[in-house]
C-alpha positions as CSV (number, residue, x, y, z in Angstrom):
1,X,-5.1,-3.9,22.2
2,X,-3.7,-2.0,19.2
3,X,-2.7,1.6,19.9
4,X,-2.1,4.5,17.6
5,X,1.6,4.2,18.5
6,X,1.7,0.6,17.3
7,X,0.2,1.6,13.9
8,X,2.3,4.7,13.6
9,X,5.5,2.8,14.4
10,X,4.7,0.2,11.8
11,X,3.9,2.8,9.2
12,X,7.2,4.6,10.0
13,X,9.1,1.4,9.6
14,X,7.5,0.9,6.1
15,X,8.6,4.5,5.2
16,X,12.2,3.7,6.3
17,X,12.1,0.5,4.2
18,X,10.7,2.2,1.1
19,X,12.8,5.4,0.7
20,X,10.7,6.9,-2.2
21,X,7.4,6.0,-0.5
22,X,4.5,3.6,-0.5
23,X,0.8,3.2,-1.0
24,X,-1.0,0.9,1.4
25,X,-4.7,0.0,1.0
26,X,-6.1,-1.9,4.0
27,X,-9.2,-4.0,3.9
28,X,-10.4,-3.3,0.4
29,X,-14.1,-3.9,-0.1
30,X,-15.1,-3.9,-3.8
31,X,-12.6,-1.2,-4.8
32,X,-12.5,1.0,-1.7
33,X,-10.0,0.5,1.1
34,X,-11.1,1.0,4.7
35,X,-7.8,2.9,5.2
36,X,-5.3,4.2,2.6
37,X,-1.9,5.5,3.5
38,X,0.4,7.1,1.0
39,X,3.9,8.5,1.3
40,X,4.9,8.8,-2.4
41,X,6.1,12.2,-3.5
42,X,3.3,14.7,-4.0
43,X,4.2,15.3,-7.6
44,X,3.6,11.6,-8.3
45,X,0.4,11.3,-6.4
46,X,-1.0,14.4,-8.1
47,X,0.0,13.1,-11.6
48,X,-1.3,9.6,-10.8
49,X,-4.7,11.0,-9.6
50,X,-5.1,13.7,-12.4
51,X,-4.4,11.1,-15.0
52,X,-6.6,8.3,-13.5
53,X,-3.8,5.9,-13.5
54,X,-5.3,3.6,-10.9
55,X,-7.5,2.1,-13.6
56,X,-4.5,1.0,-15.6
57,X,-1.9,0.4,-12.9
58,X,-0.5,-3.1,-13.3
59,X,0.4,-3.2,-9.5
60,X,-3.2,-2.6,-8.6
61,X,-4.5,-5.2,-11.1
62,X,-2.0,-7.7,-10.0
63,X,-2.9,-7.1,-6.3
64,X,-6.6,-7.7,-7.0
65,X,-6.0,-10.9,-8.9
66,X,-3.2,-12.5,-6.7
67,X,-1.7,-12.8,-3.3
68,X,2.0,-12.8,-2.5
69,X,4.6,-10.4,-3.8
70,X,5.7,-9.2,-7.2
71,X,8.6,-6.9,-8.3
72,X,7.4,-4.0,-10.4
73,X,10.0,-5.1,-13.1
74,X,8.0,-8.3,-13.4
75,X,4.9,-6.4,-14.2
76,X,6.4,-4.1,-16.9
77,X,5.3,-6.4,-19.8
78,X,1.7,-6.1,-18.7
79,X,1.6,-2.3,-18.7
80,X,0.1,-0.9,-21.9
81,X,-0.5,2.5,-20.3
82,X,3.2,2.7,-19.3
83,X,2.3,3.5,-15.6
84,X,5.7,2.0,-14.5
85,X,7.7,4.2,-16.8
86,X,5.7,7.2,-15.7
87,X,6.4,6.3,-12.1
88,X,10.1,5.9,-12.9
89,X,10.1,9.4,-14.4
90,X,8.9,10.6,-10.9
91,X,11.7,8.8,-9.1
92,X,9.8,5.5,-8.4
93,X,12.2,3.4,-10.4
94,X,12.1,0.1,-8.5
95,X,9.2,-1.3,-6.6
96,X,7.5,-4.3,-5.0
97,X,3.8,-5.0,-4.5
98,X,2.4,-7.1,-1.6
99,X,-1.1,-8.5,-1.7
100,X,-2.6,-10.4,1.2
101,X,-6.0,-11.9,1.9
102,X,-6.9,-13.0,5.4
103,X,-10.5,-14.0,6.4
104,X,-11.8,-12.7,3.1
105,X,-10.3,-9.3,3.6
106,X,-7.7,-8.1,1.1
107,X,-5.0,-5.5,1.5
108,X,-2.6,-4.3,-1.2
109,X,0.6,-2.3,-0.8
110,X,3.2,-1.1,-3.2
111,X,6.7,0.2,-2.2
112,X,9.2,2.2,-4.2
113,X,12.8,3.0,-4.2
114,X,15.0,4.9,-6.6
115,X,18.3,3.1,-6.4
116,X,17.8,-0.7,-6.8
117,X,15.4,-3.6,-6.6
118,X,14.2,-4.7,-3.2
119,X,16.0,-7.8,-1.9
120,X,14.0,-10.9,-1.0
121,X,14.8,-10.2,2.7
122,X,13.4,-6.7,2.3
123,X,10.3,-8.0,0.6
124,X,9.8,-10.5,3.4
125,X,10.0,-7.7,5.9
126,X,7.5,-5.5,4.0
127,X,5.1,-8.5,3.8
128,X,5.4,-9.1,7.5
129,X,4.6,-5.4,8.3
130,X,1.7,-5.3,5.9
131,X,0.3,-8.4,7.4
132,X,0.8,-6.9,10.9
133,X,-1.1,-3.7,9.9
134,X,-3.8,-5.8,8.2
135,X,-4.3,-7.8,11.4
136,X,-4.1,-4.8,13.7
137,X,-6.9,-3.1,11.7
138,X,-8.9,-6.2,10.9
139,X,-12.0,-4.8,12.5
140,X,-12.6,-1.3,13.6
141,X,-14.9,-2.6,16.3
142,X,-11.8,-4.3,18.0
143,X,-10.0,-1.0,18.0
144,X,-10.5,1.6,20.8
145,X,-12.4,4.7,19.7
146,X,-9.2,6.8,20.3
147,X,-7.1,4.5,18.0
148,X,-9.8,4.5,15.3
149,X,-9.9,8.4,15.4
150,X,-6.1,8.5,15.1
151,X,-6.2,6.1,12.2
152,X,-8.8,8.3,10.5
153,X,-6.5,11.3,10.9
154,X,-3.5,9.4,9.4
155,X,-5.4,7.8,6.5
156,X,-5.8,9.5,3.1
157,X,-9.2,7.7,2.6
158,X,-11.4,6.1,5.2
159,X,-14.4,4.0,4.2
160,X,-17.6,4.9,6.0
161,X,-18.4,1.4,7.1
162,X,-17.4,0.1,10.5
163,X,-15.5,-2.9,9.2
């Protein structure tokens, strides 16, 4: 059975792998994730929210339309609102997006760093960890009440459904 420690360790591993941070939306239904974890700098998340950038973020659009992985630099040409350059101005200069769908449940994650592009090996590791988290949280009913409560405490947003 999945424990809060299992999830916390995986989230910590993702933070280590993405030095500037990440946003991870697990089990998105319509446009709302069951759990949302963010470790981006507060200045960026505030700016992003205040300017409603989710509606024009090419990483989000790509993640809803595709599965697999994509470097942010590959999305720059489809960014009329210049979300990527605004992110870069906040230190999120390089990034990768991972989108998975398992059993008709979609999770999308984006990871950032300041110094260089992610390597293919790093992207493979991020994908494996996102898949692991997706599977560990696949159904809230399969998680102990204690683990579910810990997840709710760690998550930025929690959908009200029971998965």
